C-alpha positions in Angstrom: 127.9 26.6 101.0 124.7 28.4 101.9 123.4 25.4 103.8 126.5 25.2 106.0 126.3 29.0 106.6 122.7 28.8 107.6 123.3 25.8 110.0 126.3 27.5 111.7 124.4 30.7 112.0 121.5 28.9 113.7 123.7 27.1 116.3 125.9 30.1 116.9 123.2 31.5 119.3 121.7 28.3 120.7 119.4 29.9 123.3 117.9 32.3 120.7 117.5 29.4 118.3 115.8 27.3 121.0 113.4 30.1 121.9 112.5 30.5 118.2 112.0 26.8 117.7 109.9 26.7 120.8 107.7 29.5 119.6 107.0 27.8 116.3 106.3 24.5 118.2 103.9 26.3 120.5 102.2 27.8 117.5 101.7 24.4 115.8 100.7 22.8 119.1 98.1 25.5 119.8 96.5 25.1 116.4 96.4 21.3 116.5 95.1 21.0 120.1 92.4 23.6 119.7 91.2 22.3 116.4 91.6 18.7 117.5 89.7 19.3 120.7 86.7 21.1 119.2 86.5 18.8 116.2 87.0 15.7 118.3 84.4 16.6 120.9 81.8 17.2 118.2 82.6 14.0 116.4 82.5 12.1 119.7 79.1 13.5 120.5 77.9 12.5 117.0 79.1 9.0 117.5 77.5 8.6 120.9 74.2 9.9 119.4 74.5 7.5 116.5 74.9 4.7 119.1 71.4 5.4 120.4 70.2 3.4 117.4 67.3 5.6 116.4 66.4 6.6 112.8 64.6 9.9 113.6 64.8 12.6 116.1 61.8 14.7 117.0 62.6 18.1 118.6 60.7 21.3 119.4 60.3 23.9 116.8 63.5 26.0 116.1 65.5 23.6 118.2 69.2 24.1 118.5 71.5 21.4 117.4 73.0 21.6 120.8 70.6 19.3 122.5 71.3 20.3 126.0 70.0 23.8 125.5 66.6 22.8 124.1 64.7 22.6 127.4 61.7 20.4 127.8 58.7 22.0 126.0 57.2 18.8 124.5 54.4 16.9 126.3 55.4 13.3 127.0 52.1 12.2 125.4 53.5 13.0 122.0 55.4 9.7 122.3 52.2 7.7 122.5 50.9 9.3 119.3 54.2 8.6 117.5 54.1 5.0 118.6 50.8 4.5 116.7 52.3 5.6 113.3 52.9 3.0 110.6 56.4 1.6 110.4 57.3 2.9 113.9 58.9 0.1 115.9 59.7 2.0 119.1 59.7 5.6 120.6 61.9 6.7 123.4 61.2 10.0 125.2 64.3 11.6 126.7 64.6 14.6 129.0 67.9 16.4 128.8 69.6 18.3 131.6 72.8 20.2 131.4 75.0 19.8 134.5 78.2 21.7 135.2 78.8 20.5 138.7 82.0 18.4 138.8 82.5 18.8 135.1 80.3 19.5 132.1 77.8 16.7 131.4 74.5 16.2 129.7 72.2 13.9 131.7 69.7 11.7 130.0 66.4 11.1 131.8 65.2 7.9 130.2 62.4 5.3 130.5 64.5 2.1 130.6 62.0 0.0 128.7 61.5 2.4 125.7 65.1 3.4 125.6 66.3 -0.2 125.5 63.7 -0.9 122.7 65.2 1.9 120.6 68.9 1.4 121.4 69.1 -2.3 121.9 70.0 -2.0 125.6 73.1 -1.2 127.5 76.2 -3.4 127.8 76.9 -3.7 131.5 80.5 -3.8 132.7 79.5 -3.8 136.3 76.3 -3.7 138.4 72.8 -3.9 137.0 70.1 -1.8 135.3 67.9 0.8 137.0 65.5 -0.7 139.5 64.5 2.4 141.6 63.9 6.1 141.2 67.3 7.0 142.6 69.3 4.7 140.4 72.1 6.1 138.2 73.9 4.5 135.2 77.3 5.8 134.3 79.3 5.0 131.2 82.8 3.6 131.6 84.7 6.7 130.4 82.8 9.0 132.9 83.3 6.4 135.7 87.0 6.4 135.1 87.2 10.2 134.9 85.1 10.7 138.0 86.4 7.7 139.9 82.8 6.3 140.2 82.2 2.6 141.1 79.0 0.6 141.0 77.2 0.5 144.4 78.5 3.9 145.6 76.4 7.0 146.2 77.0 9.9 143.8 75.6 13.4 144.3 74.1 14.9 141.1 71.7 17.8 140.7 71.7 18.3 144.5 70.4 14.8 144.9 72.0 11.6 146.1 71.9 8.8 143.5 72.8 5.1 143.9 75.2 4.0 141.1 73.4 0.9 139.9 75.7 0.1 137.0 78.7 1.0 134.8 77.8 0.7 131.1 79.8 0.7 127.9 80.0 4.2 126.4 78.3 5.2 123.2 74.6 5.4 124.0 74.1 9.2 123.8 75.0 10.5 127.2 77.4 9.5 129.9 75.0 9.7 132.8 71.5 8.2 132.9 68.7 8.5 135.5 65.0 7.6 135.5 62.9 9.9 133.4 60.3 10.7 136.1 63.1 11.4 138.6 64.7 14.0 136.3 61.3 15.5 135.5 60.7 16.0 139.3 64.2 17.5 139.9 64.0 19.9 136.9 60.3 20.9 137.3 59.4 19.4 133.9 56.7 17.0 134.9 55.2 15.0 132.0 57.6 16.8 129.6 60.4 15.6 127.3 63.2 17.3 125.4 63.5 14.9 122.5 61.9 11.7 121.1 64.0 9.0 119.5 62.0 7.1 116.9 63.1 3.7 115.6 61.5 2.5 112.3 60.8 -1.1 111.5 63.2 -0.8 108.6 65.7 2.0 107.7 64.1 2.4 104.3 60.8 3.4 106.0 62.4 6.5 107.5 61.2 8.9 104.8 57.6 7.6 105.1 57.6 7.9 108.9 59.0 11.4 108.7 56.2 12.4 106.4 53.6 11.1 108.8 55.3 12.9 111.7 55.3 16.1 109.8 51.6 15.7 109.3 51.1 15.0 112.9 53.5 17.7 114.3 53.9 20.3 111.6 55.7 22.8 113.8 58.3 20.5 115.2 61.8 19.7 114.0 62.0 16.3 112.5 65.4 15.1 111.5 66.9 11.8 110.3 69.6 10.9 112.9 72.2 10.6 110.1 71.5 14.2 109.0 71.9 15.5 112.5 75.3 13.7 112.9 76.5 15.4 109.7 75.6 18.8 111.3 78.1 18.2 114.1 80.9 20.4 112.7 82.3 23.7 114.0 80.7 25.6 111.1 77.3 24.8 112.5 78.0 25.7 116.1 77.4 29.5 116.6 80.6 31.3 117.4 82.8 28.1 117.3 84.4 28.9 114.0 85.2 32.5 115.2 86.8 31.1 118.3 89.0 28.7 116.3 90.0 31.4 113.9 90.9 33.7 116.8 93.1 31.0 118.4 94.8 30.4 115.1 95.4 34.1 114.6 96.9 34.2 118.2 99.2 31.3 117.4 100.3 33.0 114.1 101.1 36.2 116.0 103.2 34.4 118.5 105.3 32.7 115.8 105.5 35.9 113.7 106.7 38.1 116.5 109.3 35.7 117.8 110.7 34.9 114.3 110.7 38.6 113.5 112.6 39.5 116.7 115.0 36.6 116.2 115.8 37.6 112.6 115.9 41.3 113.4 118.4 40.6 116.2 120.4 38.4 113.8 120.7 41.2 111.2 121.8 43.7 113.9 124.4 41.3 115.4 125.7 40.2 112.0 126.1 43.7 110.4 129.8 43.2 110.1 129.3 39.7 108.6 126.9 41.0 106.1 129.4 43.7 105.1 132.0 41.0 104.6 129.7 39.0 102.4 128.8 42.0 100.3 132.4 43.0 99.9 133.1 39.6 98.6 130.4 40.0 96.0 127.4 38.5 97.6 124.2 39.8 96.0 121.1 41.1 97.7 119.3 37.9 96.7 122.0 35.8 98.4 121.7 37.7 101.6 117.9 37.4 101.5 118.1 33.7 100.7 120.5 33.0 103.6 118.2 34.7 106.2 115.0 33.2 104.8 116.7 29.8 104.8 117.7 30.2 108.4 114.1 31.1 109.2 112.8 28.1 107.2 115.2 25.8 109.2 113.9 27.2 112.5 110.3 26.7 111.2 111.0 23.1 110.0 112.5 22.1 113.4 109.7 23.9 115.2 107.0 22.1 113.2 108.4 18.7 113.9 108.7 19.6 117.6 105.2 21.0 117.5 103.7 17.8 116.1 105.5 15.7 118.7 104.4 18.0 121.4 100.8 17.9 120.2 100.6 14.1 120.3 102.3 14.2 123.7 99.9 16.8 125.0 96.9 14.8 123.7 98.1 11.7 125.5 98.5 13.6 128.7 95.1 15.2 128.5 93.3 12.0 127.5 95.1 10.2 130.4 94.0 12.9 132.9 90.5 13.4 131.4 89.3 10.1 129.7 86.1 11.7 128.4 88.1 14.2 126.2 88.3 13.4 122.5 91.2 15.1 120.6 91.5 14.2 116.9 94.7 15.3 115.3 94.3 14.8 111.5 96.9 14.7 108.8 95.0 17.5 107.1 95.3 19.9 110.0 99.0 18.9 110.6 99.6 20.1 107.0 97.6 23.3 107.6 99.4 24.0 110.9 102.8 23.5 109.2 101.8 25.8 106.4 100.6 28.4 108.9 103.9 28.2 110.8 106.0 28.5 107.6 104.0 31.5 106.3 104.1 33.2 109.7 107.9 32.5 110.0 108.8 33.7 106.6 106.7 36.9 107.0 108.5 37.5 110.3 111.8 37.2 108.6 110.9 39.2 105.5 111.6 42.7 106.9 114.9 41.8 108.6 116.0 40.2 105.4 115.1 43.3 103.4 116.9 45.4 106.1 120.0 43.3 105.6 120.1 44.1 101.9 120.1 47.8 102.7 123.3 47.6 104.6 126.1 49.6 103.1 129.1 47.3 102.9 131.7 50.0 103.9 129.6 51.1 106.9 129.0 47.5 107.8 132.7 46.6 107.9 133.3 49.4 110.4 130.3 48.4 112.6 131.2 47.5 116.1 
C-alpha cells in the first residue's frame, strides 16, 4: 500500500522528481570524481616513481613530498660520493622543473647513462634515445594528450626541442631532457633536485641508508617504498580540506533540492494529508510515506550518479589521457551514504511539518 502510494506520488510531478534525482546524481558524481581524481593522480604519481627502479631517494633537508617544488639545492658532486658507498650499484642525479605551459608537467633533467643504470632503461615505442643537448623524450600518454610525434620540434621552457623518441610511460616523469640542458635553462648549473640510488640487492637498503645518513646527516633519505606510501591526500597540505569542502558542497546541493522538493510536496498535498489523517493514518505513517519518497529519489539518484561518474571518467580520460581517476567501491558506498543522509535530512522538516497539519483545516485547503 505505502509502496504504491510513494511510487505514484513520485511520478505525479515528473519534472520535480527528475530535478530531485538529478541533484542527488550530481552530488554523488561530484564526490566520486573529486575524490577519484585526487586519489588517482597521487597513486599514478607513486606508480611512475616506483617505475624508476631505485631503492632510495636522497633529497634536500626538509624536502617536500611534492618533488617539483624542492628546487635544486644539492651539488651534483654528491652523486659521485654516493656511488662510492658499499652496496651501491648506481646513482642517478635528476633535476626537476615544474612547467605549466600547455598543461601541468614535471620535467626530469637526466643523465641518460646513469638514469638507465638505475631504471633499466626506457622502452621505445618510436624514435631513439637522446643524442644531443636539445633532444626530448616524451612518454606515450603525454604524446597522445599533446599530439606529439617523434621527429617533430616541441617548444618547452621557451626553448625548441627535437622530439627524439616516444617511450612507454612509468619512469617517473612524462617529459625528459638532458640534465645539463635543464641546468642551463633553469640557472642551476652543477645542481640536482634529487638522487635516485639503486642498491646491489634490496636487502642492502637499510645498510646503504645508514651510510648515506653518516655522509649527509642533514638530508632527507627515504626508501622509495616509504615515499610511495606517503602519496595520499592526508599527506598533501590542504588537499584533505579541499576534498572535505567539495563533499560539503555536494551535500548542500542534495540537501537543499530534496528539502525544497519535499517541502513543496507537503504544501501541494495538504488536502491529501488531511484525507489520510481523517481515514486514521498516524503521524508515523505520514512521516514514513514522505521519507520513503525521499529514499526512492535518493536511490534512483545514486544509481544515476554512479553511472554518470563512470561516464564522466571515460570522457575525461578520453580527452585527457594523462588523467588518472580511480573510482573505488569504498567511495561509491561512502557517496551513497552521504547522499542518503543528506536526502533524509532534507526531507525531515517537511515530514515533521506534514504531521502538524490539522485534518479539518487540511480538508478545506485549496
